C-alpha positions, 0 to 999 in steps of 0.5 A: 187686627192682630196684636203685633199689627196694633202694637208694631204697625208695619213691622214686628218686634225684634225681641219678644220676652216671655214669662213662663208660669201662667203665660206659656205653661199651666204649672199650678197642678204640680206646684199645688201638689208640691205645696201640699206635700210640703205642708203634710210633712210639716204636720199641716193641712193641705191648701189645695189647687185653688189657693195655690193658683192665687199665690203663685207668680212671685217665686218659690220663697214667696209661695212657700211663705204664703202657704205657711201663712195660708194667706197671700200676705204671708205675714207672721211666718218664722224665717227658720220654718220658712227656710226648712219648708222651702227645702221640702217644697224644692224636693217635692217639686224638682222631679214632678212635672207630670201635670204641667201642660203647655197652653193652647197656641203657645207652640204655634206662636213660638214656631211662627216667631222663630220662622220670622227671625224674632229673638226670644227670651224667657224671664221668670220668677221660678228658681233657675234650677227648675227652668231649663229642664222644665222647658225641655220637658215641655219641648219649647226650650230651644226657642229661647236664646236667653233664659233668666230665672228668679234667682239668676239676678239679685232682683226679680220681677216686678223689678225690671233688671232682667228685662234690661239685662236681656235687651242689653245682651240682645242689643235691642232697644225697648222700643223694638221689644215686647214683654208677654206675661200674665200678672201684675209683676209682669206688667209693672216690670215691662212698664218700668223697662219702657217695654210694651206689655201684652197680658194673657187673660187666662194666667195667674194674677192673684185672682184679679183680672189682669186688665186692671193693671193696664197692659198695652193689650190683653189677649186670651190666646197667644195666636192673637198676636199673629197677623191673619190668625185672630181666632182662638181656635185657629190652626197654624202648621209650621215645620219644626225649624231651629230658632236660629241658623246655628241652634245656639242658646245662651242660658244665664244661670248664676249671679256671678258674671264668669259663672254665667259665661261658663254655664252659658257655654256649657248649655250651648255645647249641650244643645249643639 
């Protein structure tokens, strides 16, 4: 039985919200490269990819502090140094996504959901300035009608504010929505919003098995959500279709409502 058949018997969710890093893309190699470049510019030793893999998931500010502390707790970090380090990290990461890849099964699943008319949104703790360009580079941005970055709203996951915001924009209740993520923050946000959560076992959960967080379902490949496609190696061949008849995408990209509307319209015009 597929994930959708288990969680939504006899139907599909009307809205599926996705996390990004560790769920749809493996971005750790590029994040680690940026962290190490930042540390070297500060006269510190690089920490390497395995440490960064355990530290990601709570946004760039937290990642930078963890790197400066060389520990997940990020204690004893000077605020001024952290602010400077964040600037260095952002500069290092902004234009370097060569090592980032889309996980197997992601494009197949997004195509399938689009063909079924399911609304999709992206909710990530990654700073908004990086999100849309990265999605477009990975050629998956067109599937998401709503995109929320880690600094789009005052709160970020595990706070459920972004999930509530998207469900309100979509006019779809929690009972007909699903959140797909890979970390404790994702599971906590979904539970707080009253939304069922599917978690990916391959993601970034600070080195801990995601099953410990008790999501509704744990899978190792997004295609396991799809009826008739249980095998992790299964192939789905679908035509490249627009995610909606008009191809419209609304991207939420600032804290102020009017700026959200302006930038959303600008994004709509660019995609159209």
